A tleap script that builds the chain and sets N, CA, C and O, in Angstrom:
source leaprc.protein.ff14SB
mol = sequence {
  NMET SER ALA LEU ASP ARG LEU ALA ALA THR
  VAL ALA ALA ARG ALA ALA ALA ASP PRO ASP
  GLY SER TRP THR ALA LYS LEU LEU ALA ARG
  GLY PRO GLU LYS CYS ALA GLU LYS PHE GLY
  GLU GLU ALA VAL GLU ALA VAL ILE GLU ALA
  VAL LYS GLY ASP ARG ASP ARG LEU THR ALA
  GLU ALA ALA ASP VAL LEU TYR HIE LEU LEU
  VAL MET LEU GLN ALA ARG GLY VAL THR LEU
  ASP GLU VAL LEU ALA GLU LEU ASP ARG ARG
  ALA GLY THR SER GLY LEU GLU GLU LYS ALA
  ARG ARG ASN CARG
}
set mol.1.N position { -1.757 -5.446 53.221 }
set mol.1.CA position { -2.343 -4.152 53.535 }
set mol.1.C position { -2.213 -3.924 55.049 }
set mol.1.O position { -2.556 -4.792 55.852 }
set mol.2.N position { -1.720 -2.758 55.413 }
set mol.2.CA position { -1.528 -2.436 56.827 }
set mol.2.C position { -2.855 -2.033 57.481 }
set mol.2.O position { -3.846 -1.760 56.803 }
set mol.3.N position { -2.842 -2.006 58.791 }
set mol.3.CA position { -4.028 -1.567 59.536 }
set mol.3.C position { -4.393 -0.133 59.150 }
set mol.3.O position { -5.574 0.205 59.076 }
set mol.4.N position { -3.396 0.704 58.907 }
set mol.4.CA position { -3.664 2.095 58.525 }
set mol.4.C position { -4.285 2.157 57.126 }
set mol.4.O position { -5.195 2.950 56.885 }
set mol.5.N position { -3.794 1.327 56.213 }
set mol.5.CA position { -4.400 1.262 54.881 }
set mol.5.C position { -5.852 0.796 54.963 }
set mol.5.O position { -6.726 1.343 54.290 }
set mol.6.N position { -6.101 -0.215 55.788 }
set mol.6.CA position { -7.478 -0.718 55.939 }
set mol.6.C position { -8.379 0.360 56.529 }
set mol.6.O position { -9.518 0.533 56.096 }
set mol.7.N position { -7.868 1.077 57.513 }
set mol.7.CA position { -8.661 2.143 58.124 }
set mol.7.C position { -8.953 3.251 57.115 }
set mol.7.O position { -10.073 3.760 57.065 }
set mol.8.N position { -7.962 3.627 56.314 }
set mol.8.CA position { -8.177 4.653 55.298 }
set mol.8.C position { -9.230 4.206 54.289 }
set mol.8.O position { -10.062 5.007 53.863 }
set mol.9.N position { -9.197 2.934 53.906 }
set mol.9.CA position { -10.194 2.405 52.971 }
set mol.9.C position { -11.583 2.418 53.596 }
set mol.9.O position { -12.566 2.715 52.917 }
set mol.10.N position { -11.672 2.102 54.869 }
set mol.10.CA position { -12.956 2.120 55.569 }
set mol.10.C position { -13.502 3.539 55.647 }
set mol.10.O position { -14.688 3.760 55.405 }
set mol.11.N position { -12.651 4.498 55.981 }
set mol.11.CA position { -13.080 5.902 56.048 }
set mol.11.C position { -13.582 6.348 54.681 }
set mol.11.O position { -14.628 6.991 54.587 }
set mol.12.N position { -12.858 6.017 53.629 }
set mol.12.CA position { -13.268 6.404 52.274 }
set mol.12.C position { -14.611 5.775 51.908 }
set mol.12.O position { -15.465 6.434 51.316 }
set mol.13.N position { -14.795 4.516 52.256 }
set mol.13.CA position { -16.057 3.828 51.942 }
set mol.13.C position { -17.216 4.420 52.733 }
set mol.13.O position { -18.323 4.551 52.212 }
set mol.14.N position { -16.970 4.774 53.972 }
set mol.14.CA position { -18.049 5.291 54.815 }
set mol.14.C position { -18.406 6.733 54.489 }
set mol.14.O position { -19.424 7.244 54.955 }
set mol.15.N position { -17.581 7.384 53.700 }
set mol.15.CA position { -17.889 8.765 53.303 }
set mol.15.C position { -19.213 8.834 52.562 }
set mol.15.O position { -19.895 9.859 52.593 }
set mol.16.N position { -19.576 7.743 51.896 }
set mol.16.CA position { -20.831 7.702 51.137 }
set mol.16.C position { -21.968 7.056 51.924 }
set mol.16.O position { -23.067 6.889 51.395 }
set mol.17.N position { -21.721 6.696 53.163 }
set mol.17.CA position { -22.729 6.016 53.983 }
set mol.17.C position { -23.746 7.008 54.545 }
set mol.17.O position { -23.566 8.224 54.475 }
set mol.18.N position { -24.804 6.457 55.097 }
set mol.18.CA position { -25.846 7.250 55.750 }
set mol.18.C position { -25.305 7.767 57.084 }
set mol.18.O position { -24.883 6.968 57.920 }
set mol.19.N position { -25.310 9.078 57.302 }
set mol.19.CA position { -24.819 9.629 58.569 }
set mol.19.C position { -25.557 9.106 59.802 }
set mol.19.O position { -25.019 9.153 60.908 }
set mol.20.N position { -26.774 8.611 59.623 }
set mol.20.CA position { -27.501 8.062 60.772 }
set mol.20.C position { -26.955 6.701 61.202 }
set mol.20.O position { -27.236 6.233 62.305 }
set mol.21.N position { -26.178 6.074 60.330 }
set mol.21.CA position { -25.662 4.746 60.651 }
set mol.21.C position { -24.158 4.652 60.726 }
set mol.21.O position { -23.617 3.564 60.923 }
set mol.22.N position { -23.463 5.779 60.571 }
set mol.22.CA position { -22.000 5.757 60.564 }
set mol.22.C position { -21.449 7.017 61.207 }
set mol.22.O position { -21.772 8.131 60.795 }
set mol.23.N position { -20.609 6.830 62.229 }
set mol.23.CA position { -19.965 7.962 62.886 }
set mol.23.C position { -19.084 8.709 61.888 }
set mol.23.O position { -19.053 9.940 61.882 }
set mol.24.N position { -18.372 7.970 61.051 }
set mol.24.CA position { -17.513 8.594 60.047 }
set mol.24.C position { -18.338 9.458 59.102 }
set mol.24.O position { -17.989 10.612 58.852 }
set mol.25.N position { -19.425 8.912 58.578 }
set mol.25.CA position { -20.290 9.672 57.671 }
set mol.25.C position { -20.874 10.886 58.373 }
set mol.25.O position { -21.008 11.950 57.769 }
set mol.26.N position { -21.219 10.736 59.638 }
set mol.26.CA position { -21.774 11.852 60.406 }
set mol.26.C position { -20.752 12.980 60.548 }
set mol.26.O position { -21.086 14.152 60.373 }
set mol.27.N position { -19.504 12.620 60.866 }
set mol.27.CA position { -18.444 13.631 60.971 }
set mol.27.C position { -18.241 14.337 59.634 }
set mol.27.O position { -18.180 15.565 59.575 }
set mol.28.N position { -18.136 13.556 58.567 }
set mol.28.CA position { -17.908 14.125 57.251 }
set mol.28.C position { -19.063 15.027 56.807 }
set mol.28.O position { -18.846 16.045 56.150 }
set mol.29.N position { -20.274 14.650 57.168 }
set mol.29.CA position { -21.442 15.461 56.815 }
set mol.29.C position { -21.426 16.817 57.519 }
set mol.29.O position { -22.042 17.774 57.051 }
set mol.30.N position { -20.730 16.889 58.628 }
set mol.30.CA position { -20.659 18.148 59.373 }
set mol.30.C position { -19.623 19.110 58.797 }
set mol.30.O position { -19.529 20.264 59.216 }
set mol.31.N position { -18.845 18.618 57.831 }
set mol.31.CA position { -17.920 19.486 57.115 }
set mol.31.C position { -16.474 19.375 57.568 }
set mol.31.O position { -16.179 18.865 58.649 }
set mol.32.N position { -15.575 19.865 56.712 }
set mol.32.CA position { -14.144 19.770 56.998 }
set mol.32.C position { -13.717 20.488 58.271 }
set mol.32.O position { -12.807 20.043 58.971 }
set mol.33.N position { -14.376 21.596 58.564 }
set mol.33.CA position { -14.004 22.347 59.769 }
set mol.33.C position { -14.274 21.531 61.024 }
set mol.33.O position { -13.454 21.514 61.941 }
set mol.34.N position { -15.427 20.848 61.073 }
set mol.34.CA position { -15.756 20.019 62.234 }
set mol.34.C position { -14.793 18.840 62.328 }
set mol.34.O position { -14.375 18.458 63.421 }
set mol.35.N position { -14.444 18.265 61.180 }
set mol.35.CA position { -13.486 17.158 61.177 }
set mol.35.C position { -12.134 17.621 61.722 }
set mol.35.O position { -11.485 16.903 62.482 }
set mol.36.N position { -11.718 18.823 61.329 }
set mol.36.CA position { -10.455 19.370 61.822 }
set mol.36.C position { -10.532 19.654 63.319 }
set mol.36.O position { -9.578 19.398 64.054 }
set mol.37.N position { -11.652 20.176 63.761 }
set mol.37.CA position { -11.849 20.442 65.198 }
set mol.37.C position { -11.747 19.147 66.003 }
set mol.37.O position { -11.093 19.107 67.045 }
set mol.38.N position { -12.393 18.097 65.516 }
set mol.38.CA position { -12.374 16.814 66.221 }
set mol.38.C position { -10.958 16.237 66.247 }
set mol.38.O position { -10.525 15.684 67.258 }
set mol.39.N position { -10.239 16.369 65.127 }
set mol.39.CA position { -8.842 15.924 65.094 }
set mol.39.C position { -8.043 16.662 66.156 }
set mol.39.O position { -7.270 16.048 66.891 }
set mol.40.N position { -8.222 17.969 66.242 }
set mol.40.CA position { -7.506 18.770 67.236 }
set mol.40.C position { -7.803 18.327 68.662 }
set mol.40.O position { -6.899 18.240 69.494 }
set mol.41.N position { -9.062 18.050 68.938 }
set mol.41.CA position { -9.447 17.576 70.276 }
set mol.41.C position { -8.720 16.270 70.602 }
set mol.41.O position { -8.181 16.104 71.696 }
set mol.42.N position { -8.712 15.355 69.643 }
set mol.42.CA position { -8.069 14.064 69.875 }
set mol.42.C position { -6.560 14.215 70.035 }
set mol.42.O position { -5.946 13.507 70.833 }
set mol.43.N position { -5.961 15.135 69.280 }
set mol.43.CA position { -4.526 15.374 69.401 }
set mol.43.C position { -4.180 15.902 70.796 }
set mol.43.O position { -3.184 15.495 71.393 }
set mol.44.N position { -5.000 16.798 71.298 }
set mol.44.CA position { -4.779 17.337 72.643 }
set mol.44.C position { -4.891 16.221 73.680 }
set mol.44.O position { -4.093 16.155 74.615 }
set mol.45.N position { -5.880 15.347 73.514 }
set mol.45.CA position { -6.024 14.225 74.450 }
set mol.45.C position { -4.796 13.326 74.412 }
set mol.45.O position { -4.368 12.831 75.455 }
set mol.46.N position { -4.226 13.107 73.242 }
set mol.46.CA position { -3.013 12.290 73.129 }
set mol.46.C position { -1.840 12.977 73.832 }
set mol.46.O position { -1.052 12.323 74.516 }
set mol.47.N position { -1.728 14.286 73.664 }
set mol.47.CA position { -0.662 15.037 74.328 }
set mol.47.C position { -0.792 14.910 75.841 }
set mol.47.O position { 0.203 14.707 76.537 }
set mol.48.N position { -1.999 15.027 76.346 }
set mol.48.CA position { -2.231 14.919 77.795 }
set mol.48.C position { -1.772 13.553 78.302 }
set mol.48.O position { -1.115 13.461 79.339 }
set mol.49.N position { -2.113 12.508 77.579 }
set mol.49.CA position { -1.716 11.162 78.010 }
set mol.49.C position { -0.210 10.962 77.892 }
set mol.49.O position { 0.383 10.241 78.694 }
set mol.50.N position { 0.412 11.594 76.900 }
set mol.50.CA position { 1.868 11.510 76.769 }
set mol.50.C position { 2.546 12.176 77.965 }
set mol.50.O position { 3.534 11.666 78.494 }
set mol.51.N position { 2.011 13.309 78.380 }
set mol.51.CA position { 2.569 14.019 79.531 }
set mol.51.C position { 2.381 13.200 80.810 }
set mol.51.O position { 3.277 13.132 81.652 }
set mol.52.N position { 1.216 12.586 80.942 }
set mol.52.CA position { 0.938 11.763 82.128 }
set mol.52.C position { 1.806 10.507 82.169 }
set mol.52.O position { 2.110 9.990 83.244 }
set mol.53.N position { 2.202 10.024 80.999 }
set mol.53.CA position { 3.046 8.835 80.944 }
set mol.53.C position { 2.277 7.522 80.974 }
set mol.53.O position { 2.861 6.473 81.244 }
set mol.54.N position { 0.977 7.564 80.701 }
set mol.54.CA position { 0.159 6.341 80.703 }
set mol.54.C position { 0.214 5.718 79.304 }
set mol.54.O position { -0.470 6.179 78.390 }
set mol.55.N position { 1.026 4.672 79.140 }
set mol.55.CA position { 1.237 4.050 77.823 }
set mol.55.C position { -0.056 3.527 77.209 }
set mol.55.O position { -0.302 3.725 76.019 }
set mol.56.N position { -0.875 2.867 78.006 }
set mol.56.CA position { -2.112 2.292 77.474 }
set mol.56.C position { -3.065 3.377 76.985 }
set mol.56.O position { -3.643 3.257 75.905 }
set mol.57.N position { -3.230 4.432 77.773 }
set mol.57.CA position { -4.109 5.529 77.364 }
set mol.57.C position { -3.527 6.281 76.169 }
set mol.57.O position { -4.265 6.695 75.275 }
set mol.58.N position { -2.201 6.458 76.154 }
set mol.58.CA position { -1.568 7.115 75.017 }
set mol.58.C position { -1.774 6.293 73.747 }
set mol.58.O position { -2.049 6.847 72.683 }
set mol.59.N position { -1.643 4.983 73.857 }
set mol.59.CA position { -1.862 4.114 72.698 }
set mol.59.C position { -3.279 4.273 72.170 }
set mol.59.O position { -3.485 4.395 70.962 }
set mol.60.N position { -4.249 4.271 73.064 }
set mol.60.CA position { -5.653 4.420 72.655 }
set mol.60.C position { -5.897 5.788 72.028 }
set mol.60.O position { -6.580 5.893 71.009 }
set mol.61.N position { -5.352 6.816 72.625 }
set mol.61.CA position { -5.549 8.166 72.088 }
set mol.61.C position { -4.825 8.335 70.755 }
set mol.61.O position { -5.323 9.021 69.863 }
set mol.62.N position { -3.657 7.715 70.613 }
set mol.62.CA position { -2.936 7.785 69.340 }
set mol.62.C position { -3.757 7.128 68.227 }
set mol.62.O position { -3.782 7.625 67.101 }
set mol.63.N position { -4.423 6.022 68.536 }
set mol.63.CA position { -5.300 5.379 67.551 }
set mol.63.C position { -6.435 6.324 67.162 }
set mol.63.O position { -6.790 6.419 65.987 }
set mol.64.N position { -7.004 7.022 68.146 }
set mol.64.CA position { -8.057 8.003 67.858 }
set mol.64.C position { -7.527 9.119 66.957 }
set mol.64.O position { -8.217 9.558 66.037 }
set mol.65.N position { -6.300 9.576 67.225 }
set mol.65.CA position { -5.694 10.639 66.420 }
set mol.65.C position { -5.542 10.179 64.969 }
set mol.65.O position { -5.867 10.924 64.044 }
set mol.66.N position { -5.052 8.961 64.772 }
set mol.66.CA position { -4.877 8.463 63.402 }
set mol.66.C position { -6.215 8.365 62.679 }
set mol.66.O position { -6.324 8.753 61.516 }
set mol.67.N position { -7.224 7.851 63.356 }
set mol.67.CA position { -8.554 7.762 62.749 }
set mol.67.C position { -9.062 9.148 62.361 }
set mol.67.O position { -9.503 9.353 61.230 }
set mol.68.N position { -9.002 10.093 63.287 }
set mol.68.CA position { -9.533 11.428 63.011 }
set mol.68.C position { -8.678 12.184 61.985 }
set mol.68.O position { -9.198 13.036 61.265 }
set mol.69.N position { -7.387 11.886 61.910 }
set mol.69.CA position { -6.556 12.453 60.850 }
set mol.69.C position { -7.055 11.970 59.490 }
set mol.69.O position { -7.188 12.763 58.558 }
set mol.70.N position { -7.331 10.675 59.378 }
set mol.70.CA position { -7.831 10.136 58.114 }
set mol.70.C position { -9.191 10.724 57.744 }
set mol.70.O position { -9.458 10.976 56.569 }
set mol.71.N position { -10.043 10.943 58.728 }
set mol.71.CA position { -11.343 11.574 58.455 }
set mol.71.C position { -11.137 13.009 57.974 }
set mol.71.O position { -11.782 13.439 57.018 }
set mol.72.N position { -10.252 13.744 58.623 }
set mol.72.CA position { -9.978 15.125 58.219 }
set mol.72.C position { -9.403 15.166 56.802 }
set mol.72.O position { -9.796 16.009 55.995 }
set mol.73.N position { -8.485 14.267 56.502 }
set mol.73.CA position { -7.926 14.201 55.151 }
set mol.73.C position { -9.017 13.894 54.132 }
set mol.73.O position { -9.073 14.518 53.073 }
set mol.74.N position { -9.881 12.935 54.449 }
set mol.74.CA position { -10.993 12.569 53.563 }
set mol.74.C position { -11.876 13.787 53.299 }
set mol.74.O position { -12.326 14.003 52.174 }
set mol.75.N position { -12.117 14.569 54.329 }
set mol.75.CA position { -12.978 15.744 54.197 }
set mol.75.C position { -12.408 16.761 53.211 }
set mol.75.O position { -13.153 17.541 52.618 }
set mol.76.N position { -11.106 16.751 53.040 }
set mol.76.CA position { -10.453 17.690 52.128 }
set mol.76.C position { -9.928 17.013 50.864 }
set mol.76.O position { -9.227 17.632 50.064 }
set mol.77.N position { -10.275 15.735 50.693 }
set mol.77.CA position { -9.903 15.043 49.466 }
set mol.77.C position { -8.436 14.675 49.362 }
set mol.77.O position { -7.915 14.511 48.259 }
set mol.78.N position { -7.771 14.542 50.487 }
set mol.78.CA position { -6.366 14.147 50.517 }
set mol.78.C position { -6.314 12.679 50.914 }
set mol.78.O position { -6.921 12.279 51.907 }
set mol.79.N position { -5.585 11.870 50.135 }
set mol.79.CA position { -5.517 10.443 50.422 }
set mol.79.C position { -4.311 10.096 51.299 }
set mol.79.O position { -3.335 10.843 51.369 }
set mol.80.N position { -4.407 8.965 51.949 }
set mol.80.CA position { -3.276 8.452 52.721 }
set mol.80.C position { -2.081 8.240 51.798 }
set mol.80.O position { -0.946 8.518 52.185 }
set mol.81.N position { -2.319 7.756 50.592 }
set mol.81.CA position { -1.222 7.548 49.646 }
set mol.81.C position { -0.482 8.849 49.347 }
set mol.81.O position { 0.740 8.843 49.194 }
set mol.82.N position { -1.205 9.956 49.264 }
set mol.82.CA position { -0.549 11.249 49.034 }
set mol.82.C position { 0.327 11.648 50.216 }
set mol.82.O position { 1.421 12.181 50.035 }
set mol.83.N position { -0.154 11.389 51.411 }
set mol.83.CA position { 0.630 11.701 52.608 }
set mol.83.C position { 1.866 10.808 52.663 }
set mol.83.O position { 2.962 11.277 52.968 }
set mol.84.N position { 1.688 9.521 52.369 }
set mol.84.CA position { 2.824 8.601 52.380 }
set mol.84.C position { 3.841 8.963 51.303 }
set mol.84.O position { 5.045 8.823 51.519 }
set mol.85.N position { 3.374 9.422 50.154 }
set mol.85.CA position { 4.284 9.863 49.095 }
set mol.85.C position { 5.105 11.069 49.551 }
set mol.85.O position { 6.289 11.181 49.233 }
set mol.86.N position { 4.469 11.961 50.294 }
set mol.86.CA position { 5.200 13.115 50.831 }
set mol.86.C position { 6.253 12.656 51.832 }
set mol.86.O position { 7.362 13.190 51.851 }
set mol.87.N position { 5.919 11.679 52.657 }
set mol.87.CA position { 6.910 11.144 53.594 }
set mol.87.C position { 8.063 10.487 52.847 }
set mol.87.O position { 9.225 10.646 53.223 }
set mol.88.N position { 7.740 9.746 51.786 }
set mol.88.CA position { 8.791 9.138 50.966 }
set mol.88.C position { 9.685 10.217 50.354 }
set mol.88.O position { 10.905 10.062 50.305 }
set mol.89.N position { 9.082 11.299 49.891 }
set mol.89.CA position { 9.853 12.391 49.301 }
set mol.89.C position { 10.834 12.976 50.307 }
set mol.89.O position { 11.943 13.378 49.955 }
set mol.90.N position { 10.409 13.017 51.553 }
set mol.90.CA position { 11.255 13.597 52.606 }
set mol.90.C position { 12.286 12.626 53.174 }
set mol.90.O position { 13.205 13.044 53.879 }
set mol.91.N position { 12.145 11.352 52.878 }
set mol.91.CA position { 13.044 10.335 53.443 }
set mol.91.C position { 14.495 10.675 53.108 }
set mol.91.O position { 14.817 11.034 51.975 }
set mol.92.N position { 15.350 10.558 54.099 }
set mol.92.CA position { 16.766 10.831 53.899 }
set mol.92.C position { 17.127 12.294 54.003 }
set mol.92.O position { 18.294 12.659 53.868 }
set mol.93.N position { 16.129 13.142 54.244 }
set mol.93.CA position { 16.377 14.568 54.398 }
set mol.93.C position { 16.337 14.903 55.884 }
set mol.93.O position { 15.419 14.494 56.595 }
set mol.94.N position { 17.306 15.625 56.334 }
set mol.94.CA position { 17.347 16.048 57.729 }
set mol.94.C position { 16.102 16.861 58.061 }
set mol.94.O position { 15.655 17.677 57.255 }
set mol.95.N position { 15.550 16.640 59.234 }
set mol.95.CA position { 14.403 17.424 59.678 }
set mol.95.C position { 14.722 18.908 59.727 }
set mol.95.O position { 13.869 19.740 59.421 }
set mol.96.N position { 15.947 19.242 60.110 }
set mol.96.CA position { 16.351 20.645 60.156 }
set mol.96.C position { 16.405 21.229 58.741 }
set mol.96.O position { 16.001 22.370 58.519 }
set mol.97.N position { 16.907 20.438 57.787 }
set mol.97.CA position { 16.981 20.883 56.404 }
set mol.97.C position { 15.575 21.074 55.822 }
set mol.97.O position { 15.306 22.067 55.146 }
set mol.98.N position { 14.685 20.117 56.090 }
set mol.98.CA position { 13.308 20.205 55.594 }
set mol.98.C position { 12.610 21.441 56.157 }
set mol.98.O position { 11.925 22.158 55.428 }
set mol.99.N position { 12.785 21.682 57.431 }
set mol.99.CA position { 12.155 22.847 58.053 }
set mol.99.C position { 12.720 24.135 57.455 }
set mol.99.O position { 11.965 25.075 57.206 }
set mol.100.N position { 14.008 24.197 57.224 }
set mol.100.CA position { 14.628 25.386 56.637 }
set mol.100.C position { 14.070 25.658 55.241 }
set mol.100.O position { 13.858 26.813 54.872 }
set mol.101.N position { 13.832 24.601 54.463 }
set mol.101.CA position { 13.268 24.770 53.112 }
set mol.101.C position { 11.868 25.361 53.181 }
set mol.101.O position { 11.510 26.207 52.362 }
set mol.102.N position { 11.072 24.920 54.156 }
set mol.102.CA position { 9.697 25.423 54.275 }
set mol.102.C position { 9.651 26.864 54.736 }
set mol.102.O position { 8.682 27.569 54.458 }
set mol.103.N position { 10.677 27.315 55.433 }
set mol.103.CA position { 10.685 28.686 55.982 }
set mol.103.C position { 11.262 29.709 55.022 }
set mol.103.O position { 11.374 30.883 55.374 }
set mol.104.N position { 11.631 29.295 53.819 }
set mol.104.CA position { 12.210 30.253 52.849 }
set mol.104.C position { 11.133 31.046 52.192 }
set mol.104.O position { 11.419 31.898 51.351 }
savepdb mol mol.pdb
quit
């Protein structure tokens, strides 16, 4: 099991936890919109660190982005396995081709 799989399992388990004792449960209790907002904030922080060129800070912010992505997915009932299946479906397809299909 990868670190991402373990994190997804932890997020799923904490969805049922007491919000007073779990940051994940607290975020989820605030609703999908708040989870999406927090994901967006973390994504912006990662972009800032990428622009600055600080590898260590970018690594830390990227970890935050992955965590908050999993929380946002949990809030909407989308599993990591579903996302990975979509990536598998796209494997071997040119990014330009995939984008063209979505724009039809």
